[in-house]
C-alpha positions as a Markdown table, in Angstrom:
| # | Residue | x | y | z |
|---|---|---|---|---|
| 1 | Met | 186.3 | -47.8 | 5.2 |
| 2 | Ser | 187.1 | -44.2 | 5.1 |
| 3 | Glu | 186.7 | -42.0 | 2.0 |
| 4 | Ser | 190.3 | -40.7 | 2.4 |
| 5 | Thr | 191.8 | -44.1 | 1.4 |
| 6 | Thr | 193.7 | -44.0 | -1.8 |
| 7 | Arg | 192.5 | -46.4 | -4.5 |
| 8 | Pro | 193.7 | -47.1 | -8.1 |
| 9 | Glu | 192.2 | -44.9 | -10.7 |
| 10 | Gly | 188.8 | -46.4 | -11.8 |
| 11 | Ala | 188.6 | -48.7 | -8.7 |
| 12 | His | 185.5 | -48.0 | -6.7 |
| 13 | Gly | 183.5 | -49.8 | -4.2 |
| 14 | Pro | 184.1 | -52.0 | -1.1 |
| 15 | Gly | 186.0 | -54.7 | -2.9 |
| 16 | Ala | 188.5 | -52.4 | -4.5 |
| 17 | Pro | 192.1 | -52.8 | -3.1 |
| 18 | Asp | 193.6 | -50.0 | -1.1 |
| 19 | Val | 196.9 | -48.6 | -2.4 |
| 20 | Ser | 199.2 | -48.0 | 0.5 |
| 21 | Gly | 202.5 | -49.3 | -0.9 |
| 22 | Pro | 205.3 | -47.7 | -2.9 |
| 23 | Thr | 204.4 | -45.7 | -6.1 |
| 24 | Glu | 207.9 | -45.5 | -7.7 |
| 25 | Pro | 208.8 | -48.3 | -10.2 |
| 26 | Asp | 212.0 | -49.2 | -8.4 |
| 27 | Ala | 210.3 | -49.3 | -5.0 |
| 28 | Ile | 207.6 | -51.4 | -6.4 |
| 29 | Arg | 210.1 | -53.9 | -7.9 |
| 30 | Ala | 212.0 | -54.0 | -4.5 |
| 31 | Asp | 208.6 | -54.6 | -2.7 |
| 32 | Ile | 207.8 | -57.4 | -5.2 |
| 33 | Glu | 211.2 | -59.0 | -4.7 |
| 34 | Ala | 210.9 | -58.9 | -0.9 |
| 35 | Thr | 207.4 | -60.4 | -1.1 |
| 36 | Arg | 208.8 | -63.2 | -3.4 |
| 37 | Asp | 211.6 | -63.9 | -0.9 |
| 38 | Gln | 209.0 | -64.1 | 2.0 |
| 39 | Leu | 206.8 | -66.4 | -0.1 |
| 40 | Ala | 209.8 | -68.6 | -1.0 |
| 41 | Ala | 210.8 | -68.9 | 2.7 |
| 42 | Thr | 207.2 | -69.8 | 3.6 |
| 43 | Val | 206.9 | -72.4 | 0.9 |
| 44 | Asp | 210.3 | -73.9 | 2.0 |
| 45 | Glu | 209.1 | -74.1 | 5.7 |
| 46 | Leu | 205.8 | -75.7 | 4.7 |
| 47 | Ser | 207.6 | -78.2 | 2.5 |
| 48 | His | 209.9 | -79.1 | 5.4 |
| 49 | Arg | 207.0 | -79.5 | 7.7 |
| 50 | Leu | 205.1 | -81.8 | 5.3 |
| 51 | Asp | 208.1 | -84.0 | 4.5 |
| 52 | Val | 207.3 | -86.7 | 7.1 |
| 53 | Gly | 210.1 | -89.0 | 6.0 |
| 54 | Ser | 212.8 | -86.4 | 6.4 |
| 55 | Arg | 211.4 | -85.3 | 9.8 |
| 56 | Ala | 211.4 | -88.9 | 11.0 |
| 57 | Lys | 215.0 | -89.3 | 9.9 |
| 58 | Glu | 215.9 | -86.1 | 11.8 |
| 59 | Ser | 214.1 | -87.3 | 14.9 |
| 60 | Ala | 215.9 | -90.7 | 14.7 |
| 61 | Ala | 219.3 | -88.9 | 14.3 |
| 62 | Gln | 218.5 | -86.7 | 17.3 |
| 63 | Ala | 217.6 | -89.7 | 19.4 |
| 64 | Lys | 220.8 | -91.5 | 18.4 |
| 65 | Asp | 222.8 | -88.4 | 19.2 |
| 66 | Thr | 221.1 | -88.2 | 22.6 |
| 67 | Ala | 221.8 | -91.9 | 23.3 |
| 68 | Val | 225.4 | -91.6 | 22.3 |
| 69 | Glu | 225.9 | -88.5 | 24.4 |
| 70 | Thr | 224.2 | -90.2 | 27.4 |
| 71 | Tyr | 226.5 | -93.2 | 27.0 |
| 72 | Arg | 229.6 | -91.1 | 26.9 |
| 73 | Glu | 228.5 | -89.3 | 30.1 |
| 74 | Asn | 227.7 | -92.4 | 32.1 |
| 75 | Pro | 228.3 | -95.8 | 30.4 |
| 76 | Pro | 227.4 | -98.1 | 33.3 |
| 77 | Val | 223.9 | -96.6 | 33.6 |
| 78 | Val | 223.2 | -97.1 | 29.9 |
| 79 | Ile | 224.5 | -100.6 | 29.9 |
| 80 | Ala | 222.4 | -101.4 | 33.0 |
| 81 | Ala | 219.3 | -99.9 | 31.2 |
| 82 | Gly | 220.0 | -102.0 | 28.1 |
| 83 | Val | 220.4 | -105.2 | 30.2 |
| 84 | Ala | 217.2 | -104.4 | 32.0 |
| 85 | Leu | 215.4 | -103.9 | 28.8 |
| 86 | Val | 216.6 | -107.1 | 27.3 |
| 87 | Ala | 215.7 | -109.0 | 30.5 |
| 88 | Gly | 212.2 | -107.5 | 30.4 |
| 89 | Ile | 211.7 | -108.6 | 26.8 |
| 90 | Val | 212.9 | -112.1 | 27.5 |
| 91 | Ala | 210.6 | -112.3 | 30.6 |
| 92 | Leu | 207.7 | -111.1 | 28.5 |
| 93 | Val | 208.4 | -113.7 | 25.8 |
| 94 | Val | 208.7 | -116.5 | 28.4 |
| 95 | Trp | 205.5 | -115.4 | 30.2 |
| 96 | Arg | 203.6 | -115.3 | 26.9 |
| 97 | Thr | 204.8 | -118.8 | 25.8 |
| 98 | Arg | 203.8 | -120.3 | 29.1 |
| 99 | Arg | 200.3 | -119.0 | 29.0 |
């Protein structure tokens, strides 16, 4: 740390904070408000990421939208895939009961 760094009056030593921000009261208030806004956005983002239930619902909604869009684009393929899936499940159940 260089000796030319500005420190608050009475603050000495390696743990003392550097003063490099605004010095005017209005500028300090604006800086504090900007920091609060950034902190609020960060907290909102973290809350969203930690809300597993909400994220699961969003994923389910996206999957549903994708399926509906795929069906609209090519219904016979989706119907065939559904029939194949049902046939596979039925075959698996029959195979398991015969074992």
